[in-house]
Backbone as a printed PyTorch tensor [residue, N CA C, xyz], in Angstrom:
tensor([[[  34.7220, -163.7980,   21.7440],
         [  33.7950, -162.7240,   21.4750],
         [  34.4370, -161.7660,   20.4850]],

        [[  33.6350, -161.1920,   19.6280],
         [  34.1210, -160.2520,   18.6270],
         [  34.5710, -158.9640,   19.2940]],

        [[  35.4070, -158.2340,   18.5940],
         [  35.8650, -156.9750,   19.1600],
         [  34.6990, -155.9960,   19.2030]],

        [[  34.7560, -155.0690,   20.1430],
         [  33.6320, -154.1670,   20.3710],
         [  33.4050, -153.2080,   19.2160]],

        [[  34.4160, -152.9590,   18.3950],
         [  34.1980, -152.0310,   17.2920],
         [  33.3980, -152.6640,   16.1570]],

        [[  33.2030, -153.9890,   16.1840],
         [  32.4050, -154.6670,   15.1680],
         [  30.9520, -154.8590,   15.6050]],

        [[  30.6190, -154.4640,   16.8360],
         [  29.2800, -154.6930,   17.3610],
         [  28.4700, -153.4010,   17.3590]],

        [[  27.1700, -153.5490,   17.1890],
         [  26.2810, -152.3860,   17.2140],
         [  26.1030, -151.9070,   18.6540]],

        [[  25.6830, -150.6650,   18.8340],
         [  25.4160, -150.1720,   20.1930],
         [  24.3700, -151.0030,   20.9270]],

        [[  23.3660, -151.5050,   20.1890],
         [  22.3500, -152.3470,   20.7930],
         [  22.9730, -153.6300,   21.3410]],

        [[  23.8230, -154.2600,   20.5720],
         [  24.4670, -155.5040,   20.9880],
         [  25.3950, -155.2600,   22.1820]],

        [[  26.0910, -154.1390,   22.1870],
         [  26.9640, -153.8180,   23.3200],
         [  26.1550, -153.6180,   24.5990]],

        [[  25.0230, -152.9060,   24.5010],
         [  24.1640, -152.7270,   25.6730],
         [  23.6360, -154.0600,   26.1660]],

        [[  23.2730, -154.9440,   25.2240],
         [  22.7620, -156.2550,   25.6100],
         [  23.8410, -157.0760,   26.3040]],

        [[  25.0590, -157.0480,   25.8230],
         [  26.1440, -157.7860,   26.4660],
         [  26.4260, -157.2560,   27.8710]],

        [[  26.3910, -155.9370,   28.0510],
         [  26.5810, -155.3520,   29.3800],
         [  25.4640, -155.7890,   30.3260]],

        [[  24.2560, -155.8080,   29.8160],
         [  23.0990, -156.1930,   30.6190],
         [  23.1740, -157.6680,   31.0140]],

        [[  23.5630, -158.5260,   30.0980],
         [  23.5880, -159.9680,   30.3510],
         [  24.6730, -160.3820,   31.3420]],

        [[  25.6300, -159.4900,   31.6150],
         [  26.6020, -159.7850,   32.6630],
         [  25.9220, -159.8800,   34.0230]],

        [[  24.8560, -159.1070,   34.2040],
         [  24.1820, -159.0260,   35.4910],
         [  22.8870, -159.8170,   35.5530]],

        [[  22.2160, -160.0500,   34.4340],
         [  20.8990, -160.6820,   34.4230],
         [  21.0280, -162.1290,   33.9680]],

        [[  20.6590, -163.0460,   34.8630],
         [  20.6850, -164.4760,   34.5580],
         [  19.4370, -165.1270,   35.1250]],

        [[  18.8420, -165.9910,   34.3610],
         [  17.6520, -166.6940,   34.8200],
         [  18.0100, -167.9790,   35.5360]],

        [[  17.2870, -168.2730,   36.6000],
         [  17.4680, -169.5160,   37.3420],
         [  16.1870, -170.3410,   37.2300]],

        [[  16.2020, -171.5150,   37.8100],
         [  15.0160, -172.3560,   37.7700],
         [  13.8820, -171.7220,   38.5760]],

        [[  14.2130, -171.1020,   39.7130],
         [  13.1920, -170.4620,   40.5410],
         [  12.7330, -169.1360,   39.9490]],

        [[  13.6320, -168.4440,   39.2600],
         [  13.3360, -167.1130,   38.7290],
         [  13.9320, -166.9990,   37.3250]],

        [[  13.2280, -167.5180,   36.3200],
         [  13.7650, -167.4800,   34.9590],
         [  13.8030, -166.0640,   34.3800]],

        [[  14.4380, -165.9360,   33.2340],
         [  14.6440, -164.6420,   32.5790],
         [  13.5800, -164.4240,   31.5190]],

        [[  12.9040, -163.2620,   31.5770],
         [  11.9610, -162.8570,   30.5380],
         [  12.7250, -161.9950,   29.5490]],

        [[  13.0270, -162.5790,   28.3960],
         [  13.8170, -161.9130,   27.3710],
         [  12.9070, -161.3840,   26.2780]],

        [[  13.1400, -160.1400,   25.8450],
         [  12.3390, -159.5470,   24.7780],
         [  13.2440, -159.1160,   23.6310]],

        [[  12.6950, -159.1970,   22.4210],
         [  13.4020, -158.7370,   21.2340],
         [  12.3920, -158.1160,   20.2790]],

        [[  12.7680, -157.0140,   19.6800],
         [  11.9190, -156.3180,   18.7220],
         [  12.6730, -156.2190,   17.4030]],

        [[  12.1180, -156.8180,   16.3610],
         [  12.6760, -156.6290,   15.0300],
         [  11.8930, -155.4880,   14.3860]],

        [[  12.1010, -155.2490,   13.1290],
         [  11.3860, -154.1680,   12.4740],
         [   9.8930, -154.3830,   12.4110]],

        [[   9.4630, -155.6370,   12.3290],
         [   8.0340, -155.8960,   12.1760],
         [   7.4650, -156.9240,   13.1490]],

        [[   8.2750, -157.5080,   14.0280],
         [   7.7750, -158.5400,   14.9340],
         [   8.3140, -158.3390,   16.3440]],

        [[   7.6170, -158.9480,   17.2960],
         [   7.9870, -158.8910,   18.7010],
         [   8.1160, -160.3200,   19.2150]],

        [[   9.1870, -160.5730,   19.9520],
         [   9.4500, -161.8990,   20.5010],
         [   9.6510, -161.7670,   22.0050]],

        [[   9.0780, -162.6810,   22.7850],
         [   9.2700, -162.7180,   24.2320],
         [   9.3970, -164.1750,   24.6600]],

        [[  10.4000, -164.4470,   25.4960],
         [  10.6330, -165.8050,   25.9620],
         [  10.9280, -165.7870,   27.4540]],

        [[  10.4830, -166.8170,   28.1490],
         [  10.8490, -167.0470,   29.5380],
         [  11.8520, -168.1890,   29.5160]],

        [[  13.0960, -167.8990,   29.9350],
         [  14.2120, -168.8300,   29.7480],
         [  14.8350, -169.1870,   31.0870]],

        [[  15.0440, -170.4810,   31.3060],
         [  15.8050, -170.9780,   32.4460],
         [  17.2430, -171.1580,   31.9630]],

        [[  18.1310, -170.2540,   32.3690],
         [  19.5100, -170.2960,   31.8900],
         [  20.3290, -171.4160,   32.5090]],

        [[  19.9110, -171.9450,   33.6400],
         [  20.6430, -173.0360,   34.2820],
         [  20.5620, -174.2990,   33.4240]],

        [[  19.3550, -174.6310,   32.9820],
         [  19.1760, -175.8230,   32.1600],
         [  19.1850, -175.5170,   30.6670]],

        [[  19.1080, -174.2450,   30.3000],
         [  19.1120, -173.8550,   28.8940],
         [  17.8110, -174.1630,   28.1860]],

        [[  16.6930, -174.0490,   28.9140],
         [  15.3890, -174.4140,   28.3740],
         [  14.5000, -173.1780,   28.3010]],

        [[  13.7970, -173.0310,   27.1880],
         [  12.7770, -171.9990,   27.0670],
         [  11.4870, -172.5490,   27.6590]],

        [[  11.0310, -171.9330,   28.7290],
         [   9.8610, -172.4080,   29.4520],
         [   8.5790, -171.9780,   28.7440]],

        [[   8.5380, -170.7270,   28.2960],
         [   7.3640, -170.2070,   27.5980],
         [   7.8470, -169.1640,   26.6010]],

        [[   7.1500, -169.0700,   25.5000],
         [   7.5300, -168.0850,   24.5000],
         [   6.3520, -167.6410,   23.6630]],

        [[   6.4290, -166.4030,   23.2000],
         [   5.3880, -165.8350,   22.3490],
         [   6.0830, -164.9860,   21.2930]],

        [[   5.5970, -165.0820,   20.0640],
         [   6.0720, -164.1790,   19.0210],
         [   4.9150, -163.8390,   18.0970]],

        [[   5.0380, -162.7330,   17.4340],
         [   3.9470, -162.2660,   16.5860],
         [   3.8810, -163.0290,   15.2700]],

        [[   4.7830, -163.9680,   15.0390],
         [   4.7400, -164.7720,   13.8230],
         [   3.8650, -166.0200,   13.9770]],

        [[   3.3860, -166.2980,   15.1900],
         [   2.5450, -167.4720,   15.4220],
         [   1.1860, -167.3000,   14.7440]],

        [[   0.6680, -168.3830,   14.2040],
         [  -0.6320, -168.3270,   13.5340],
         [  -1.7350, -167.9450,   14.5080]],

        [[  -1.6790, -168.4850,   15.7190],
         [  -2.7120, -168.1730,   16.7010],
         [  -2.6710, -166.7040,   17.1010]],

        [[  -1.4980, -166.1210,   17.0980],
         [  -1.3730, -164.7110,   17.4630],
         [  -1.8650, -163.8110,   16.3380]],

        [[  -1.6000, -164.1880,   15.0940],
         [  -2.0340, -163.3890,   13.9530],
         [  -3.5510, -163.3820,   13.8200]],

        [[  -4.2070, -164.4420,   14.2790],
         [  -5.6590, -164.5330,   14.1720],
         [  -6.3640, -163.5150,   15.0630]],

        [[  -5.6630, -162.9820,   16.0710],
         [  -6.2740, -162.0460,   16.9990],
         [  -6.3690, -160.6220,   16.4950]],

        [[  -5.9110, -160.3300,   15.3200],
         [  -5.9710, -158.9730,   14.7820],
         [  -4.6990, -158.6280,   14.0360]],

        [[  -4.5190, -157.3470,   13.7610],
         [  -3.3450, -156.9180,   13.0020],
         [  -2.0780, -157.0910,   13.8370]],

        [[  -0.9830, -157.3590,   13.1540],
         [   0.2960, -157.5770,   13.8130],
         [   1.2850, -156.5510,   13.2870]],

        [[   1.8220, -155.7400,   14.1870],
         [   2.8700, -154.7850,   13.8730],
         [   3.7180, -154.6280,   15.1240]],

        [[   4.9400, -154.1900,   14.9660],
         [   5.8230, -154.0080,   16.1170],
         [   5.5390, -152.6530,   16.7450]],

        [[   4.3740, -152.5420,   17.4180],
         [   4.0010, -151.2890,   18.0540],
         [   3.5850, -151.5430,   19.5010]],

        [[   3.1940, -150.4880,   20.1950],
         [   2.8800, -150.5820,   21.6150],
         [   1.6740, -151.4860,   21.8620]],

        [[   0.6540, -151.3920,   21.0290],
         [  -0.5400, -152.2190,   21.2280],
         [  -0.2090, -153.7070,   21.1170]],

        [[   0.6000, -154.0600,   20.1490],
         [   1.0020, -155.4600,   19.9910],
         [   1.9070, -155.8920,   21.1360]],

        [[   2.7600, -154.9970,   21.6130],
         [   3.6350, -155.3140,   22.7460],
         [   2.8100, -155.6400,   23.9850]],

        [[   1.7010, -154.9380,   24.1730],
         [   0.8090, -155.2220,   25.3040],
         [   0.2140, -156.6160,   25.1590]],

        [[  -0.2320, -156.9660,   23.9610],
         [  -0.7960, -158.3010,   23.7260],
         [   0.2430, -159.3950,   23.9720]],

        [[   1.4700, -159.1770,   23.5110],
         [   2.5440, -160.1610,   23.7060],
         [   2.8640, -160.2940,   25.1900]],

        [[   2.9280, -159.1730,   25.9180],
         [   3.2120, -159.2180,   27.3450],
         [   2.1710, -160.0010,   28.1190]],

        [[   0.9010, -159.7880,   27.8010],
         [  -0.1640, -160.5210,   28.4790],
         [  -0.1060, -162.0070,   28.1640]],

        [[   0.1550, -162.3330,   26.9050],
         [   0.1820, -163.7430,   26.4910],
         [   1.3750, -164.4900,   27.0870]],

        [[   2.5590, -163.8760,   27.0950],
         [   3.7280, -164.5650,   27.6600],
         [   3.5410, -164.7450,   29.1600]],

        [[   2.9320, -163.7920,   29.8330],
         [   2.6680, -163.9350,   31.2640],
         [   1.6590, -165.0570,   31.5140]],

        [[   0.6210, -165.1360,   30.6870],
         [  -0.3720, -166.1970,   30.8490],
         [   0.2650, -167.5700,   30.6550]],

        [[   1.1320, -167.7020,   29.6750],
         [   1.7930, -168.9930,   29.4250],
         [   2.7580, -169.3500,   30.5490]],

        [[   3.4310, -168.3550,   31.1160],
         [   4.3550, -168.6150,   32.2250],
         [   3.5880, -168.9920,   33.4910]],

        [[   2.5170, -168.2740,   33.7820],
         [   1.7090, -168.5740,   34.9670],
         [   1.0820, -169.9560,   34.8410]],

        [[   0.7250, -170.3660,   33.6320],
         [   0.1760, -171.7030,   33.4190],
         [   1.2010, -172.7860,   33.7590]],

        [[   2.4770, -172.4470,   33.7080],
         [   3.5440, -173.3900,   34.0750],
         [   4.0710, -173.1270,   35.4780]],

        [[   3.2690, -172.4450,   36.2970],
         [   3.5890, -172.1540,   37.7050],
         [   4.8240, -171.2830,   37.8780]],

        [[   5.0170, -170.3350,   36.9860],
         [   6.1110, -169.3720,   37.1060],
         [   5.4740, -168.0030,   37.3000]],

        [[   5.7810, -167.3790,   38.4490],
         [   5.2390, -166.0500,   38.6870],
         [   6.3260, -165.0130,   38.9620]],

        [[   7.5690, -165.4470,   39.1690],
         [   8.6720, -164.5180,   39.3900],
         [   9.6930, -164.6870,   38.2760]],

        [[  10.0710, -163.5830,   37.6560],
         [  11.0640, -163.6000,   36.5890],
         [  12.0140, -162.4120,   36.7620]],

        [[  13.1390, -162.4550,   36.0570],
         [  13.9980, -161.2830,   35.9110],
         [  13.8020, -160.7760,   34.4840]],

        [[  13.7910, -159.4730,   34.3050],
         [  13.4740, -158.8780,   33.0140],
         [  14.7580, -158.5630,   32.2590]],

        [[  14.8670, -159.1090,   31.0570],
         [  15.9920, -158.8490,   30.1600],
         [  15.4550, -158.0320,   28.9890]],

        [[  15.7510, -156.7440,   28.9830],
         [  15.2110, -155.8590,   27.9510],
         [  15.9670, -155.9770,   26.6350]],

        [[  16.9460, -156.8350,   26.5670],
         [  17.6330, -157.1330,   25.3160],
         [  18.4630, -156.0000,   24.7520]],

        [[  18.8810, -155.0650,   25.5880],
         [  19.6710, -153.9390,   25.1120],
         [  18.8330, -152.7600,   24.6560]],

        [[  17.5150, -152.9430,   24.6080],
         [  16.6240, -151.8550,   24.2110],
         [  16.4000, -150.9330,   25.4030]],

        [[  16.1890, -149.6540,   25.1570],
         [  15.9080, -148.7040,   26.2240],
         [  14.5360, -148.9920,   26.8120]],

        [[  14.3990, -148.7660,   28.1250],
         [  13.1540, -149.0880,   28.8200],
         [  12.1540, -147.9390,   28.6580]],

        [[  11.5110, -147.8930,   27.5170],
         [  10.4190, -146.9600,   27.2530],
         [   9.6590, -147.4710,   26.0420]],

        [[   8.4930, -146.9220,   25.8000],
         [   7.7210, -147.3150,   24.6270],
         [   7.2880, -148.7630,   24.6610]],

        [[   7.6700, -149.5280,   23.6380],
         [   7.2450, -150.9170,   23.4990],
         [   7.7560, -151.7950,   24.6360]],

        [[   8.9860, -151.5610,   25.0650],
         [   9.5680, -152.3860,   26.1290],
         [   8.7990, -152.1780,   27.4290]],

        [[   8.5320, -150.9240,   27.7620],
         [   7.7960, -150.6090,   28.9770],
         [   6.3650, -151.1400,   28.9000]],

        [[   5.7280, -151.0280,   27.7470],
         [   4.3610, -151.5120,   27.5780],
         [   4.2930, -153.0250,   27.7660]],

        [[   5.2530, -153.7530,   27.1900],
         [   5.2910, -155.2080,   27.3390],
         [   5.5090, -155.5860,   28.8000]],

        [[   6.4350, -154.9080,   29.4760],
         [   6.7170, -155.2130,   30.8760],
         [   5.5160, -154.9290,   31.7640]],

        [[   4.8680, -153.7950,   31.5600],
         [   3.6970, -153.4570,   32.3740],
         [   2.5510, -154.4480,   32.1520]],

        [[   2.3390, -154.8700,   30.9120],
         [   1.2850, -155.8390,   30.6170],
         [   1.5920, -157.1880,   31.2590]],

        [[   2.8560, -157.5920,   31.2570],
         [   3.2350, -158.8560,   31.8890],
         [   3.0270, -158.7850,   33.3990]],

        [[   3.3270, -157.6280,   33.9850],
         [   3.0940, -157.4550,   35.4240],
         [   1.6020, -157.5370,   35.7440]],

        [[   0.7810, -156.8740,   34.9470],
         [  -0.6700, -156.8980,   35.1670],
         [  -1.2480, -158.3050,   35.0270]],

        [[  -0.6290, -159.1270,   34.1750],
         [  -1.1330, -160.4800,   33.9410],
         [  -0.6170, -161.4880,   34.9520]],

        [[   0.2250, -161.0650,   35.9080],
         [   0.6010, -161.9770,   36.9810],
         [   2.0710, -162.2190,   37.2020]],

        [[   2.9550, -161.6810,   36.3740],
         [   4.3910, -161.8840,   36.5940],
         [   4.9380, -160.8210,   37.5330]],

        [[   5.8540, -161.2260,   38.3980],
         [   6.5020, -160.2940,   39.3280],
         [   7.9660, -160.1420,   38.9420]],

        [[   8.3760, -158.8920,   38.7040],
         [   9.7810, -158.5750,   38.4690],
         [  10.0410, -157.1370,   38.7440]]])
């Protein structure tokens, strides 16, 4: 691992978080990432190293639903869609990996939308 002085504060927070948060087959990890213009969410089984379900705003089907920006409204849409895809694969319990981002704004909106759509965490 690189020395801590070469890593951003976001990356350091994510590394601290990942020490405690691990996805299993029964309870995979819901990982979120926000770039400047896109939102990514994945349900990952860390035991087998498989992405069970994933959604990103770069998908053609997602872009067809309206404007795409890395904002709260889009985070809600991504949260609902990733939850629907996970529930379709019989996954209803996950652990939430906020990716080093603070739990407010877009992160909170995505998590709340995923909870409303059927995921428990």
